[in-house]
C-alpha positions in Angstrom: 132.9 50.7 242.1 130.9 51.3 238.9 129.2 54.3 240.5 132.6 55.9 241.3 133.8 55.4 237.7 130.6 57.0 236.4 131.0 60.0 238.7 134.6 60.4 237.6 133.6 60.2 233.9 130.9 62.7 234.4 133.3 65.1 236.2 135.8 64.7 233.4 133.2 65.4 230.8 131.9 68.5 232.7 135.5 69.8 233.2 136.2 69.3 229.4 132.9 71.1 228.6 133.8 74.0 230.9 137.2 74.3 229.3 135.7 74.3 225.8 133.2 77.0 226.8 136.0 79.1 228.4 138.2 78.7 225.4 135.4 79.8 223.1 134.7 82.9 225.2 138.4 83.9 225.3 138.7 83.3 221.5 135.6 85.6 220.9 137.0 88.4 223.1 140.4 88.1 221.5 139.1 88.5 217.9 136.2 90.9 218.5 138.3 93.9 217.4 140.2 92.0 214.8 137.2 91.4 212.6 136.3 94.3 210.4 133.4 94.0 208.0 133.3 95.9 204.6 130.5 98.3 203.9 129.8 100.7 201.0 128.9 104.3 201.7 125.3 103.6 200.8 125.1 100.7 203.3 126.5 102.9 206.0 124.0 105.7 205.4 121.1 103.3 205.2 121.9 101.5 208.4 124.5 103.5 210.5 126.6 101.3 212.7 127.4 102.2 216.3 130.3 104.5 217.1 132.3 101.7 218.7 132.0 99.3 215.7 135.2 98.9 213.7 134.6 98.3 210.0 136.0 99.0 206.5 134.5 101.4 204.0 135.5 101.6 200.4 134.8 103.2 197.0 136.2 105.8 194.8 137.7 109.0 196.1 135.5 111.8 194.8 137.2 114.4 192.6 137.9 117.7 194.3 137.1 116.3 197.8 140.6 116.0 199.3 141.3 118.8 201.9 143.9 119.4 204.5 142.0 120.3 207.8 143.1 122.9 210.4 143.8 120.2 212.9 146.2 118.5 210.6 143.9 115.7 209.5 143.0 115.0 205.9 139.4 115.0 204.8 138.0 113.4 201.6 134.8 111.8 200.3 134.4 108.2 199.3 131.5 107.3 197.0 130.0 104.1 195.6 128.1 106.0 192.9 124.9 106.1 195.0 126.1 107.8 198.2 129.0 109.7 199.4 130.6 109.7 202.9 133.2 112.0 204.4 136.3 110.3 205.7 138.9 111.9 208.1 142.4 110.6 208.5 145.3 111.6 210.6 148.6 110.3 209.2 150.4 109.8 206.0 148.4 108.8 203.0 149.7 106.0 200.7 151.6 107.2 197.7 149.0 105.9 195.3 146.1 107.6 197.0 144.4 110.0 194.5 141.1 111.5 193.5 139.1 109.2 191.3 140.9 106.1 192.5 139.7 103.2 194.6 140.4 103.3 198.4 139.5 101.4 201.5 139.5 103.0 205.0 139.5 101.1 208.3 137.9 102.9 211.2 134.7 104.0 213.0 131.7 106.0 212.0 130.7 108.8 214.4 128.2 111.5 213.6 128.4 112.1 209.9 132.1 111.4 209.6 134.0 108.2 209.2 137.2 108.4 211.4 139.8 106.3 209.6 142.9 104.8 211.3 144.2 103.2 208.2 143.9 103.9 204.4 144.6 101.4 201.7 144.9 102.5 198.1 145.1 100.5 194.9 148.5 99.5 193.8 148.4 100.0 190.0 146.2 101.3 187.2 144.2 98.1 186.7 143.8 96.8 190.3 140.7 97.6 192.4 140.1 95.9 195.8 137.6 93.1 195.4 135.2 94.6 198.0 135.2 98.0 196.3 134.7 96.4 192.8 131.8 94.3 194.2 130.1 97.3 195.8 130.5 99.4 192.7 129.2 96.5 190.5 126.2 96.2 192.8 125.4 99.9 192.3 125.9 99.6 188.5 128.8 102.1 188.4 131.8 99.8 188.0 133.9 100.6 185.0 136.4 97.7 184.3 139.8 98.5 183.0 140.8 97.3 179.5 141.4 93.6 179.5 138.9 92.7 182.3 
């Protein structure tokens, strides 16, 4: 009788462990594309990610770099003060997107171009996304607005 209970207990523990492992694997697969790390242009050029890796890149939009391409996409350069990276985007840019302003792009890096699927722009004159501000501070080119 005691041997039967022990076997049942071990079977229950093994089944619970198997369910836990299966749930962890399913959780990992579900969120693998939902996690997007932030990188500065210098970090991307130092250690280029694979073409399938989804991540965010941010910095200041370089003056004079916004161009409308023949294929309908928009090209611009994002810089962190140390390095500059070309970003291509097909779609409608946010109203507050402008040269010299902070921006974050979500997408993939292929070749020498970052292909963005989403562009985020700052929402007023004093706000800068934390990731962009941190990357610019790290490079020594962050210029805080009055009152910061």
